[in-house]
VMD Tcl script that draws the C-alpha trace (Angstrom):
set ca {
  {-81.76 30.16 -69.05}
  {-84.32 28.07 -70.93}
  {-87.95 29.08 -70.55}
  {-90.71 26.56 -69.69}
  {-91.89 26.88 -73.30}
  {-88.45 25.92 -74.60}
  {-88.22 23.03 -72.13}
  {-91.60 21.74 -73.25}
  {-90.62 21.95 -76.89}
  {-87.41 20.00 -76.25}
  {-89.29 17.36 -74.28}
  {-91.87 16.95 -77.04}
  {-89.08 16.68 -79.59}
  {-87.36 13.97 -77.55}
  {-90.63 12.08 -77.13}
  {-91.29 12.27 -80.86}
  {-87.79 11.00 -81.62}
  {-88.17 8.05 -79.23}
  {-91.56 7.14 -80.67}
  {-90.29 7.34 -84.24}
  {-87.22 5.23 -83.52}
  {-89.30 2.64 -81.68}
  {-91.50 2.25 -84.73}
  {-88.57 2.48 -87.14}
  {-86.70 -0.50 -85.68}
  {-89.90 -2.56 -85.75}
  {-90.55 -1.77 -89.41}
  {-86.93 -2.23 -90.48}
  {-86.63 -5.63 -88.80}
  {-89.46 -6.90 -91.01}
  {-89.29 -4.80 -94.18}
  {-85.73 -3.44 -94.17}
  {-84.19 -0.03 -93.68}
  {-85.22 1.07 -97.17}
  {-88.84 0.77 -96.06}
  {-88.29 3.64 -93.64}
  {-89.51 7.05 -94.68}
  {-90.42 10.14 -92.75}
  {-93.90 10.14 -94.30}
  {-94.54 6.47 -93.54}
  {-93.50 6.78 -89.90}
  {-95.45 10.00 -89.42}
  {-98.59 8.28 -90.73}
  {-98.03 5.15 -88.62}
  {-97.69 7.22 -85.45}
  {-100.24 9.95 -86.21}
  {-97.55 12.63 -86.23}
  {-96.89 15.55 -88.55}
  {-94.31 14.98 -91.28}
  {-92.68 18.27 -90.35}
  {-92.26 17.11 -86.75}
  {-90.60 13.87 -87.80}
  {-88.44 15.66 -90.37}
  {-87.27 18.11 -87.70}
  {-86.00 15.17 -85.63}
  {-84.02 13.52 -88.44}
  {-83.73 15.69 -91.54}
  {-83.11 12.96 -94.09}
  {-83.84 9.31 -94.79}
  {-80.21 8.37 -94.29}
  {-80.06 10.03 -90.87}
  {-83.28 8.21 -89.97}
  {-81.69 4.91 -91.02}
  {-78.52 5.63 -89.06}
  {-80.51 6.60 -85.99}
  {-82.49 3.36 -86.28}
  {-79.24 1.36 -86.36}
  {-78.01 3.14 -83.22}
  {-81.33 2.55 -81.47}
  {-81.25 -1.12 -82.43}
  {-77.73 -1.43 -81.00}
  {-78.93 -0.13 -77.64}
  {-81.87 -2.53 -77.63}
  {-79.62 -5.43 -78.64}
  {-77.13 -4.70 -75.89}
  {-79.85 -4.46 -73.25}
  {-81.42 -7.73 -74.43}
  {-78.31 -9.84 -75.09}
  {-75.19 -8.52 -73.40}
  {-76.39 -6.86 -70.20}
  {-78.24 -9.89 -68.73}
  {-75.01 -11.93 -68.55}
  {-72.34 -9.27 -68.13}
  {-71.99 -9.89 -64.39}
  {-71.02 -13.52 -64.91}
  {-67.32 -14.26 -64.37}
  {-65.24 -14.34 -67.57}
  {-64.84 -17.82 -69.00}
  {-66.50 -20.55 -70.96}
  {-69.71 -20.32 -68.94}
  {-70.18 -16.68 -69.84}
  {-69.44 -17.34 -73.50}
  {-72.11 -20.01 -73.58}
  {-74.51 -17.80 -71.61}
  {-74.24 -14.89 -74.05}
  {-74.97 -17.26 -76.95}
  {-78.03 -18.53 -75.08}
  {-78.99 -14.91 -74.44}
  {-78.79 -14.18 -78.19}
  {-81.01 -17.15 -78.98}
  {-83.54 -15.98 -76.38}
  {-83.49 -12.47 -77.88}
  {-84.29 -13.83 -81.32}
  {-86.79 -16.40 -80.06}
  {-88.90 -13.93 -78.11}
  {-88.89 -11.46 -81.04}
  {-87.47 -8.42 -79.30}
  {-87.71 -7.13 -82.88}
  {-90.76 -8.44 -84.78}
  {-88.59 -9.62 -87.65}
  {-86.14 -11.53 -85.49}
  {-82.59 -10.20 -85.25}
  {-82.62 -6.61 -86.52}
  {-79.05 -6.77 -87.77}
  {-79.48 -10.04 -89.64}
  {-82.62 -8.63 -91.27}
  {-81.10 -5.40 -92.56}
  {-77.48 -6.30 -93.31}
  {-78.23 -8.03 -96.63}
  {-79.68 -4.75 -97.93}
  {-76.43 -2.87 -97.49}
  {-73.59 -5.40 -97.51}
  {-72.69 -4.50 -101.13}
  {-73.62 -0.81 -100.91}
  {-70.76 1.38 -99.64}
  {-71.79 4.31 -97.51}
  {-72.54 5.45 -93.96}
  {-75.35 2.96 -93.34}
  {-73.25 0.00 -94.43}
  {-70.38 1.30 -92.27}
  {-72.67 1.55 -89.24}
  {-73.98 -1.98 -89.76}
  {-70.47 -3.36 -90.26}
  {-69.29 -1.64 -87.08}
  {-72.18 -3.13 -85.11}
  {-71.47 -6.62 -86.47}
  {-67.77 -6.32 -85.71}
  {-68.50 -5.13 -82.17}
  {-70.62 -8.23 -81.52}
  {-67.99 -10.48 -83.10}
  {-65.25 -8.90 -81.01}
  {-67.31 -9.24 -77.84}
  {-67.56 -12.99 -78.43}
  {-63.85 -13.14 -79.27}
  {-62.95 -11.33 -76.04}
  {-64.98 -13.85 -74.04}
  {-63.34 -16.73 -75.89}
  {-59.85 -15.33 -75.32}
  {-60.64 -14.90 -71.62}
  {-61.78 -18.53 -71.45}
  {-58.59 -19.65 -73.20}
  {-56.44 -17.57 -70.84}
  {-58.24 -19.18 -67.88}
  {-57.41 -22.63 -69.24}
  {-61.06 -23.44 -69.98}
  {-60.47 -23.57 -73.74}
  {-57.58 -25.51 -75.21}
  {-54.45 -23.44 -75.75}
  {-54.55 -24.18 -79.50}
  {-58.13 -22.96 -79.92}
  {-58.57 -20.81 -83.03}
  {-60.74 -18.05 -81.54}
  {-61.69 -16.53 -84.89}
  {-62.88 -19.89 -86.21}
  {-64.79 -20.66 -83.02}
  {-66.57 -17.30 -83.08}
  {-67.35 -17.69 -86.78}
  {-69.00 -21.02 -86.05}
  {-70.98 -19.68 -83.09}
  {-72.35 -16.73 -85.04}
  {-73.26 -19.05 -87.91}
  {-75.30 -21.25 -85.56}
  {-77.12 -18.28 -84.04}
  {-77.95 -16.63 -87.34}
  {-79.09 -19.89 -88.91}
  {-81.53 -20.43 -86.04}
  {-82.88 -16.90 -86.46}
  {-83.33 -17.17 -90.23}
  {-84.75 -20.70 -90.29}
  {-87.13 -20.13 -87.40}
  {-88.64 -17.25 -89.37}
  {-88.67 -19.01 -92.73}
  {-89.96 -22.36 -91.51}
  {-91.95 -21.14 -88.52}
  {-90.13 -23.69 -86.36}
  {-89.13 -22.98 -82.76}
  {-87.10 -26.19 -82.87}
  {-84.39 -24.38 -84.80}
  {-83.40 -22.63 -81.58}
  {-83.02 -25.96 -79.81}
  {-80.81 -27.20 -82.65}
  {-78.68 -24.07 -82.44}
  {-78.31 -24.38 -78.66}
  {-77.15 -27.97 -79.12}
  {-74.78 -26.89 -81.88}
  {-73.28 -24.13 -79.73}
  {-72.75 -26.61 -76.91}
  {-71.08 -29.07 -79.30}
  {-68.72 -26.38 -80.63}
  {-67.73 -25.29 -77.15}
  {-67.24 -28.85 -75.95}
  {-65.04 -29.52 -78.95}
  {-62.77 -26.65 -77.95}
  {-62.99 -27.04 -74.17}
  {-60.03 -28.14 -72.11}
  {-62.42 -30.19 -69.95}
  {-65.53 -30.93 -72.06}
  {-67.22 -32.77 -69.19}
  {-67.60 -29.46 -67.33}
  {-70.14 -28.32 -69.90}
  {-73.44 -29.98 -69.05}
}
mol new
graphics top color blue
foreach p $ca { graphics top sphere $p radius 0.5 }
foreach p [lrange $ca 0 end-1] q [lrange $ca 1 end] { graphics top cylinder $p $q radius 0.2 }
display resetview
């Protein structure tokens, strides 16, 4: 049986880990995953380096933990708000709108966490690249599942190329994220929303149903 002292130590360790990961995803979204270090995060949060090291053990484990934390935040911000909608074209459009809202309101200070950090590791084989690729593929497959459901329901044309449609949707979303940051223009989100609507109308069995 754990003693109160042990329980308190575990709780403090969990609190430290949550605080470090909260700061880590903020920093990485602006400066990249390579900017993360145990010393930097300890200083930012007023913690001991030994306490932070005990929670992670290495820079790579810290980076991987940040990716996992960002995935949870992304899901809560983008996927969960629309997951109760019925499968179909409306839900596919809604999740794209949800992604644009997530980027627009800066859930991560640097915009989309995954867009910000992927360029660092896309040509660097290893566990961090694998984790980022898995997260990107999971998002891509989620959109593809929604598109296939819409096609099966007769809301998308039977000849719709789902992979091409999803590729175009993700391109619109990521362009809005990147250009809004670079140009400081909120209007980029409006352009992306219009572009998403145009892509979906172009593939819809009954385009007039999309207002």
